[in-house]
NUTI-380101 format. One line per field, with one value per atom (N, C-alpha, C, O, CB): y, x, z; residue number from 1; residue in three letters; atom name. Coordinates in Angstrom, 1 decimal, decimal comma, padded with zeros to 4 digits. Each point is the difference from the previous one (the first is absolute). Glycine has a CB too. Layout:
py [Y  ...]
px [X  ...]
pz [Z  ...]
vomi [NUM  ...]
kegu [ALA  ...]
timar [CA  ...]
END
This chain:
py [155,8  000,5  -000,6  -000,5  002,6  -002,1  -000,5  001,1  -000,3  -001,2  002,7  001,1  001,3  000,1  -001,2  002,1  001,3  001,1  -000,2  -000,9  002,2  001,1  000,7  -000,3  000,7  000,4  000,6  001,0  000,0  -000,1  000,7  000,9  -000,7  000,4  001,1  -002,7  -000,8  -000,5  000,0  -000,7  000,2  -000,5  001,1  -000,2  -001,4  002,8  001,2  000,3  000,3  000,6  -000,9  000,4  -001,0  000,3  000,8  -002,4  -001,1  000,1  -000,1  -001,4  001,7  000,0  001,3  000,0  -001,4  002,5  001,3  -000,2  000,7  000,6  -002,1  -000,3  -001,1  -000,4  001,2  -001,3  -001,0  -001,4  -000,9  002,5  -001,8  -001,4  -000,5  000,6  -000,1  -001,7  -000,7  -000,6  -000,6  000,2  000,5  -000,6  -001,1  000,3  001,9  -003,3  -001,1  -000,5  -000,4  -000,2  000,7  -000,4  -001,5  -000,4  002,7  -003,2  -001,4  -000,6  000,4  -000,5  -000,8  -000,6  -001,3  -000,7  001,6  -001,0  -001,3  -000,5  000,8  000,0  -002,1  -000,6  -000,3  000,2  -001,1  000,4  -000,2  -001,0  000,2  000,3  -001,6  -001,0  000,5  -000,2  -001,5  002,4  000,6  001,0  000,1  -000,5  001,3  001,0  -000,7  000,4  001,2  -002,6  -000,8  -000,6  000,0  -000,4  -000,1  -000,6  001,0  -000,3  -001,4  003,0  001,0  000,5  000,3  000,4  -000,7  000,5  -001,1  000,3  001,2  -002,8  -001,1  -001,1  -001,1  001,7  -000,4  -001,0  -001,2  -001,1  002,9  -001,7  -001,1  -001,1  -001,1  002,7  -001,2  -001,0  -000,8  -000,8  002,4  -001,3  -000,7  -000,8  000,5  001,3  -003,1  -000,8  000,5  000,1  -002,1  002,3  000,5  001,2  000,0  -002,3  003,4  001,3  -000,2  -000,4  001,8  -001,0  -000,1  001,1  001,1  -002,2  000,9  001,0  001,0  -000,4  -001,2  002,8  001,0  -000,2  -000,5  002,1  -001,3  -000,1  001,2  001,1  -002,6  001,4  001,1  000,8  -000,5  -000,7  002,6  000,7  -000,6  -000,4  002,5  -002,2  -000,7  000,6  -000,7  000,0  002,0  000,6  000,7  000,3  000,0  -000,1  000,8  001,4  000,5  -001,9  002,0  001,3  000,1  000,9  -000,5  -001,4  -000,1  -000,3  000,6  -001,4  -000,1  -000,3  001,3  000,2  -002,6  003,2  001,2  001,0  000,6  -001,0  000,5  000,9  -000,4  000,9  -000,4  -001,8  -000,4  -000,1  -000,3  -001,0  001,5  000,1  001,4  000,2  -002,3  003,1  001,4  000,5  000,0  000,3  000,1  000,6  001,2  000,3  -001,3  001,8  001,3  -000,3  000,8  000,3  -002,3  -000,4  -000,9  -000,5  000,7  -000,4  -000,8  -001,4  -000,7  002,7  -002,6  -001,3  -001,0  000,2  000,5  -001,8  -001,0  -000,8  -000,6  000,4  000,3  -000,7  000,9  -000,4  -000,9  002,6  000,9  -000,4  -000,3  002,2  -001,8  -000,4  000,7  -000,5  -000,1  001,9  000,8  -000,4  000,1  001,8  -002,3  -000,3  -001,5  -000,3  001,9  -002,5  -001,4  -000,2  -001,1  000,5  001,5  -000,2  000,2  -000,6  001,4  000,1  000,3  -000,7  000,0  002,1  -002,6  -000,6  -001,4  -000,1  002,3  -003,2  -001,4  -000,6  -000,3  000,0  000,2  -000,6  -001,5  -000,7  002,3  -002,0  -001,4  -001,0  -001,2  002,1  -000,6  -001,0  000,2  -000,4  000,3  000,6  000,3  -001,1  -000,5  002,9  -002,8  -001,1  000,6  000,4  -001,7  001,3  000,6  -000,8  000,5  000,6  -002,4  -000,8  000,5  000,0  -002,0  002,5  000,6  001,3  000,3  -001,4  001,8  001,3  -000,4  000,7  000,5  -002,2  -000,4  -000,5  000,2  -000,7  -000,3  -000,5  001,1  -000,1  -002,0  003,1  001,1  000,8  000,6  -000,5  000,0  000,8  -000,8  000,7  000,3  -002,3  -000,8  000,0  -000,6  -000,8]
px [-023,4  001,1  -000,1  -001,0  001,2  000,9  000,0  -000,5  -000,8  002,7  -001,4  -000,4  000,0  000,8  000,0  -001,6  000,0  -000,4  -000,8  000,2  001,3  -000,4  -001,3  -000,5  003,0  -003,1  -001,2  000,2  -000,9  000,2  001,8  000,3  000,1  -000,6  001,8  -000,6  000,1  -001,3  -000,3  002,6  -003,1  -001,4  -000,8  -000,7  000,8  -000,1  -000,8  000,5  -000,8  000,5  001,6  000,5  -000,4  -000,4  002,3  -001,7  -000,4  -001,5  -000,4  002,3  -002,7  -001,5  -000,4  -001,0  000,7  001,0  -000,2  000,2  -000,6  001,2  000,4  000,3  -000,8  000,2  002,1  -003,3  -000,9  000,4  -000,6  000,1  001,5  000,4  -000,6  -000,9  003,0  -001,7  -000,5  001,1  000,9  -003,1  002,2  001,0  -000,6  -001,0  002,4  -000,7  -000,4  001,3  000,9  -003,0  002,2  001,2  -000,2  -001,0  001,4  000,5  -000,2  001,3  001,1  -002,5  001,1  001,1  000,5  -000,8  -000,1  002,2  000,6  001,0  001,0  -001,5  000,5  001,1  001,1  -000,2  -001,4  002,7  001,1  -000,3  000,4  001,1  -002,2  -000,3  -000,9  000,2  000,1  -001,4  -000,9  000,6  -000,2  -001,6  002,7  000,7  000,9  000,1  -000,2  000,8  000,9  -000,8  000,4  001,2  -002,8  -000,9  -000,5  -000,1  -000,5  000,4  -000,5  001,2  -000,2  -001,5  002,9  001,1  000,6  000,5  000,0  -000,6  000,5  -001,0  000,2  002,1  -003,5  -001,0  000,4  -000,5  -001,2  002,7  000,5  000,7  000,2  000,0  000,2  000,6  -000,9  000,4  001,5  -003,2  -001,0  -001,0  -000,5  000,7  -000,4  -000,9  -001,4  -000,9  002,4  -001,7  -001,3  000,3  000,9  -002,0  000,5  000,3  -000,6  -001,1  001,0  000,9  -000,4  -001,0  000,0  002,1  -003,0  -000,9  000,7  001,0  -002,9  001,5  000,6  -000,4  -001,1  001,2  000,7  -000,3  -000,6  000,0  001,9  -002,6  -000,5  001,1  001,1  -003,2  002,0  001,0  000,3  -000,9  000,2  002,0  000,4  -000,5  -000,4  002,4  -001,8  -000,3  -001,4  -000,5  003,0  -003,0  -001,2  000,1  -000,9  000,3  001,8  000,2  -000,1  -000,6  002,1  -000,9  -000,1  -001,4  -000,5  002,8  -003,0  -001,4  -000,9  -000,9  001,2  000,0  -000,8  000,4  -001,0  001,0  001,2  000,4  -000,6  -000,5  002,6  -002,1  -000,6  -001,5  -000,6  002,7  -002,7  -001,5  -000,5  -001,2  001,3  000,8  -000,4  -000,3  000,8  000,7  -002,8  -000,4  000,8  000,2  -002,5  002,7  000,7  001,4  000,5  -001,7  001,8  001,3  -000,2  001,0  000,0  -002,2  -000,4  000,5  000,5  -000,4  -000,2  000,4  -001,0  -001,2  002,2  -000,4  -000,8  -001,0  -000,9  002,8  -001,8  -000,9  -001,2  -000,9  002,8  -001,8  -001,1  -001,3  000,2  001,5  -002,8  -001,3  -000,2  -000,4  -000,6  001,3  -000,3  001,0  -000,4  -000,4  002,0  001,0  -000,2  000,1  001,5  -001,9  -000,2  -001,1  -000,1  001,1  -002,0  -001,1  000,4  -000,6  -001,0  002,6  000,4  001,3  000,4  -001,6  002,0  001,3  000,0  -000,2  001,3  -000,8  000,1  001,3  000,1  -002,6  003,5  001,2  -000,2  -000,7  002,0  -000,7  -000,2  000,7  -000,5  000,2  001,3  000,8  -000,2  001,0  000,6  -002,7  -000,1  -000,8  -000,9  001,0  000,4  -000,7  -001,1  000,3  001,9  -003,4  -001,1  -000,5  -000,7  000,0  001,0  -000,3  000,7  -000,6  000,3  001,5  000,7  -000,6  000,0  002,1  -002,7  -000,7  -001,2  -000,2  000,9  -001,5  -001,1  000,4  -000,6  -000,6  002,3  000,5  000,5  -000,2  000,8  000,0  000,5  -001,1  000,1  001,9  -003,2  -001,1  -000,7  -000,6  000,3  000,3  -000,7  000,7  -000,4  -000,4]
pz [-215,2  000,8  001,4  000,4  -001,8  002,1  001,4  001,0  000,8  -001,4  000,4  000,8  -000,8  -001,0  003,1  -001,7  -000,7  001,0  000,9  -003,1  002,0  000,9  -000,4  -001,1  001,5  000,5  -000,4  -001,2  -000,8  003,2  -002,4  -001,2  -001,3  -001,0  002,6  -001,5  -001,2  -000,5  -001,2  001,9  000,3  -000,4  -000,6  -001,0  002,9  -001,3  -000,5  -001,4  -000,9  003,2  -002,6  -001,3  -001,1  -001,1  002,3  -000,8  -001,0  -000,3  -001,2  002,0  000,2  -000,2  -000,7  -000,8  002,8  -001,8  -000,7  -001,5  -000,8  002,9  -002,4  -001,4  -000,7  -001,1  001,6  000,3  -000,6  000,3  -000,5  -001,2  002,5  000,3  001,3  000,6  -001,7  001,5  001,2  000,7  -000,6  -000,5  002,4  000,9  000,9  000,6  -000,7  000,1  000,9  000,7  -000,8  -000,6  002,7  000,7  000,4  000,7  000,2  -001,4  000,2  000,7  -000,3  -001,8  003,0  000,8  -000,8  -000,5  002,7  -002,3  -000,6  000,9  000,4  -002,8  002,8  000,7  -001,0  -001,2  003,0  -001,3  -000,9  -001,1  -001,2  003,1  -001,6  -001,0  -001,1  -001,2  003,0  -001,4  -000,9  -000,9  -001,2  002,8  -001,0  -000,8  -001,1  -001,1  003,1  -001,5  -000,9  -001,2  -001,1  003,0  -001,6  -001,0  -001,0  -001,2  002,9  -001,2  -000,9  -000,9  -001,2  002,9  -001,2  -000,8  -000,9  -001,1  003,0  -001,5  -000,8  -000,1  000,5  000,2  -001,4  000,0  -000,8  000,2  -000,1  -001,0  -000,8  000,9  -000,5  -001,5  003,2  000,9  000,8  000,8  -000,7  -000,2  000,8  -000,9  -000,9  002,6  -001,4  -000,7  000,4  -000,9  000,8  001,4  000,5  000,8  000,9  -000,8  -000,4  000,8  001,4  000,2  -002,3  003,1  001,4  000,3  -000,6  001,3  000,3  000,4  001,0  000,7  -000,9  000,1  000,9  001,4  000,3  -002,1  002,8  001,4  000,5  -000,6  000,9  000,9  000,7  000,5  000,3  000,3  -000,4  000,7  001,4  000,7  -001,9  001,6  001,1  001,4  000,8  -002,2  001,5  001,3  000,0  -001,0  001,4  000,8  000,2  -000,6  -000,5  002,5  -001,8  -000,5  -001,5  -000,6  002,5  -002,6  -001,5  -000,4  -001,0  000,9  000,8  -000,4  000,1  -000,8  001,6  000,3  000,2  -001,2  -000,5  003,0  -002,8  -001,1  -001,3  -000,8  002,0  -001,6  -001,2  000,0  -001,0  000,6  001,6  000,1  -000,1  000,1  001,2  -001,3  000,0  -001,4  -000,8  002,8  -002,2  -001,3  -000,3  -001,2  001,5  000,6  -000,2  -000,6  -000,8  002,6  -001,4  -000,6  -001,2  -000,6  002,9  -002,7  -001,2  000,2  -001,0  -000,5  002,7  000,3  -000,7  000,0  002,2  -002,7  -000,7  000,9  -000,6  -001,0  002,9  000,9  000,4  000,6  000,2  -001,1  000,3  -000,8  -001,2  001,7  000,1  -000,8  -001,2  -001,0  003,1  -002,1  -001,2  -001,2  -001,1  002,6  -001,1  -001,0  -000,5  -001,2  002,2  000,0  -000,4  -000,9  -000,7  002,9  -002,2  -001,0  -001,4  -000,9  002,7  -002,0  -001,4  -000,4  -001,2  001,4  000,8  -000,3  000,7  001,2  -001,3  -000,7  000,5  -000,5  -001,2  001,3  000,7  -000,4  -000,4  000,7  000,8  -002,6  -000,5  000,9  000,0  -002,3  003,0  000,7  001,5  000,8  -002,7  002,4  001,4  000,7  -000,6  000,2  001,6  000,7  000,9  001,1  -001,1  -000,5  000,7  001,2  000,8  -003,0  002,2  001,1  001,3  001,1  -002,6  001,4  001,1  000,5  001,2  -002,0  -000,1  000,4  000,9  001,0  -003,2  001,8  000,8  001,3  001,0  -003,1  002,1  001,3  000,9  001,2  -002,4  000,7  000,8  000,5  001,1  -002,5  000,7  000,5  001,1  000,9  -003,1  002,2  001,0  001,4  000,9  -002,7]
vomi [1  1  1  1  1  2  2  2  2  2  3  3  3  3  3  4  4  4  4  4  5  5  5  5  5  6  6  6  6  6  7  7  7  7  7  8  8  8  8  8  9  9  9  9  9  10  10  10  10  10  11  11  11  11  11  12  12  12  12  12  13  13  13  13  13  14  14  14  14  14  15  15  15  15  15  16  16  16  16  16  17  17  17  17  17  18  18  18  18  18  19  19  19  19  19  20  20  20  20  20  21  21  21  21  21  22  22  22  22  22  23  23  23  23  23  24  24  24  24  24  25  25  25  25  25  26  26  26  26  26  27  27  27  27  27  28  28  28  28  28  29  29  29  29  29  30  30  30  30  30  31  31  31  31  31  32  32  32  32  32  33  33  33  33  33  34  34  34  34  34  35  35  35  35  35  36  36  36  36  36  37  37  37  37  37  38  38  38  38  38  39  39  39  39  39  40  40  40  40  40  41  41  41  41  41  42  42  42  42  42  43  43  43  43  43  44  44  44  44  44  45  45  45  45  45  46  46  46  46  46  47  47  47  47  47  48  48  48  48  48  49  49  49  49  49  50  50  50  50  50  51  51  51  51  51  52  52  52  52  52  53  53  53  53  53  54  54  54  54  54  55  55  55  55  55  56  56  56  56  56  57  57  57  57  57  58  58  58  58  58  59  59  59  59  59  60  60  60  60  60  61  61  61  61  61  62  62  62  62  62  63  63  63  63  63  64  64  64  64  64  65  65  65  65  65  66  66  66  66  66  67  67  67  67  67  68  68  68  68  68  69  69  69  69  69  70  70  70  70  70  71  71  71  71  71  72  72  72  72  72  73  73  73  73  73  74  74  74  74  74  75  75  75  75  75  76  76  76  76  76  77  77  77  77  77  78  78  78  78  78  79  79  79  79  79  80  80  80  80  80  81  81  81  81  81  82  82  82  82  82  83  83  83  83  83  84  84  84  84  84  85  85  85  85  85  86  86  86  86  86  87  87  87  87  87  88  88  88  88  88]
kegu [VAL  VAL  VAL  VAL  VAL  SER  SER  SER  SER  SER  ARG  ARG  ARG  ARG  ARG  ALA  ALA  ALA  ALA  ALA  SER  SER  SER  SER  SER  GLU  GLU  GLU  GLU  GLU  ALA  ALA  ALA  ALA  ALA  ALA  ALA  ALA  ALA  ALA  ILE  ILE  ILE  ILE  ILE  LYS  LYS  LYS  LYS  LYS  ARG  ARG  ARG  ARG  ARG  VAL  VAL  VAL  VAL  VAL  GLU  GLU  GLU  GLU  GLU  ALA  ALA  ALA  ALA  ALA  LEU  LEU  LEU  LEU  LEU  GLY  GLY  GLY  GLY  GLY  GLY  GLY  GLY  GLY  GLY  ARG  ARG  ARG  ARG  ARG  VAL  VAL  VAL  VAL  VAL  VAL  VAL  VAL  VAL  VAL  CYS  CYS  CYS  CYS  CYS  VAL  VAL  VAL  VAL  VAL  TYR  TYR  TYR  TYR  TYR  HIS  HIS  HIS  HIS  HIS  ASN  ASN  ASN  ASN  ASN  ARG  ARG  ARG  ARG  ARG  LEU  LEU  LEU  LEU  LEU  ALA  ALA  ALA  ALA  ALA  LEU  LEU  LEU  LEU  LEU  ARG  ARG  ARG  ARG  ARG  ALA  ALA  ALA  ALA  ALA  LEU  LEU  LEU  LEU  LEU  LEU  LEU  LEU  LEU  LEU  HIS  HIS  HIS  HIS  HIS  PRO  PRO  PRO  PRO  PRO  HIS  HIS  HIS  HIS  HIS  LYS  LYS  LYS  LYS  LYS  PHE  PHE  PHE  PHE  PHE  ALA  ALA  ALA  ALA  ALA  VAL  VAL  VAL  VAL  VAL  LEU  LEU  LEU  LEU  LEU  PRO  PRO  PRO  PRO  PRO  LYS  LYS  LYS  LYS  LYS  SER  SER  SER  SER  SER  ALA  ALA  ALA  ALA  ALA  MET  MET  MET  MET  MET  PRO  PRO  PRO  PRO  PRO  MET  MET  MET  MET  MET  THR  THR  THR  THR  THR  ALA  ALA  ALA  ALA  ALA  LYS  LYS  LYS  LYS  LYS  LEU  LEU  LEU  LEU  LEU  ARG  ARG  ARG  ARG  ARG  LYS  LYS  LYS  LYS  LYS  ALA  ALA  ALA  ALA  ALA  TYR  TYR  TYR  TYR  TYR  SER  SER  SER  SER  SER  ASP  ASP  ASP  ASP  ASP  PRO  PRO  PRO  PRO  PRO  ALA  ALA  ALA  ALA  ALA  ARG  ARG  ARG  ARG  ARG  ARG  ARG  ARG  ARG  ARG  GLY  GLY  GLY  GLY  GLY  PHE  PHE  PHE  PHE  PHE  LEU  LEU  LEU  LEU  LEU  ALA  ALA  ALA  ALA  ALA  PRO  PRO  PRO  PRO  PRO  GLU  GLU  GLU  GLU  GLU  ILE  ILE  ILE  ILE  ILE  SER  SER  SER  SER  SER  GLN  GLN  GLN  GLN  GLN  VAL  VAL  VAL  VAL  VAL  TYR  TYR  TYR  TYR  TYR  THR  THR  THR  THR  THR  PRO  PRO  PRO  PRO  PRO  THR  THR  THR  THR  THR  SER  SER  SER  SER  SER  PHE  PHE  PHE  PHE  PHE  ASN  ASN  ASN  ASN  ASN  PHE  PHE  PHE  PHE  PHE  GLU  GLU  GLU  GLU  GLU  ARG  ARG  ARG  ARG  ARG  VAL  VAL  VAL  VAL  VAL  GLU  GLU  GLU  GLU  GLU  GLN  GLN  GLN  GLN  GLN  ALA  ALA  ALA  ALA  ALA  LYS  LYS  LYS  LYS  LYS  ALA  ALA  ALA  ALA  ALA]
timar [N  CA  C  O  CB  N  CA  C  O  CB  N  CA  C  O  CB  N  CA  C  O  CB  N  CA  C  O  CB  N  CA  C  O  CB  N  CA  C  O  CB  N  CA  C  O  CB  N  CA  C  O  CB  N  CA  C  O  CB  N  CA  C  O  CB  N  CA  C  O  CB  N  CA  C  O  CB  N  CA  C  O  CB  N  CA  C  O  CB  N  CA  C  O  CB  N  CA  C  O  CB  N  CA  C  O  CB  N  CA  C  O  CB  N  CA  C  O  CB  N  CA  C  O  CB  N  CA  C  O  CB  N  CA  C  O  CB  N  CA  C  O  CB  N  CA  C  O  CB  N  CA  C  O  CB  N  CA  C  O  CB  N  CA  C  O  CB  N  CA  C  O  CB  N  CA  C  O  CB  N  CA  C  O  CB  N  CA  C  O  CB  N  CA  C  O  CB  N  CA  C  O  CB  N  CA  C  O  CB  N  CA  C  O  CB  N  CA  C  O  CB  N  CA  C  O  CB  N  CA  C  O  CB  N  CA  C  O  CB  N  CA  C  O  CB  N  CA  C  O  CB  N  CA  C  O  CB  N  CA  C  O  CB  N  CA  C  O  CB  N  CA  C  O  CB  N  CA  C  O  CB  N  CA  C  O  CB  N  CA  C  O  CB  N  CA  C  O  CB  N  CA  C  O  CB  N  CA  C  O  CB  N  CA  C  O  CB  N  CA  C  O  CB  N  CA  C  O  CB  N  CA  C  O  CB  N  CA  C  O  CB  N  CA  C  O  CB  N  CA  C  O  CB  N  CA  C  O  CB  N  CA  C  O  CB  N  CA  C  O  CB  N  CA  C  O  CB  N  CA  C  O  CB  N  CA  C  O  CB  N  CA  C  O  CB  N  CA  C  O  CB  N  CA  C  O  CB  N  CA  C  O  CB  N  CA  C  O  CB  N  CA  C  O  CB  N  CA  C  O  CB  N  CA  C  O  CB  N  CA  C  O  CB  N  CA  C  O  CB  N  CA  C  O  CB  N  CA  C  O  CB  N  CA  C  O  CB  N  CA  C  O  CB  N  CA  C  O  CB  N  CA  C  O  CB  N  CA  C  O  CB  N  CA  C  O  CB  N  CA  C  O  CB  N  CA  C  O  CB  N  CA  C  O  CB  N  CA  C  O  CB  N  CA  C  O  CB]
END
């Protein structure tokens, strides 16, 4: 999912599910929805703003950039080189 409220996260996890909030830019979302239109699937971009990067790094919001979440969830089309560049 892109975003989830605390109540929604608690409910899904209470029922035995798992929530991971993942950022998708327009191109990556289009590739996920229509993969047959792409010869090679593009890599997802980093969240554009510092506010979004902070939100997707928050383990309470189950952001995919949070260390606790990234250990168990690895998106197949994510550009991890950009993550390292953003940290430097």
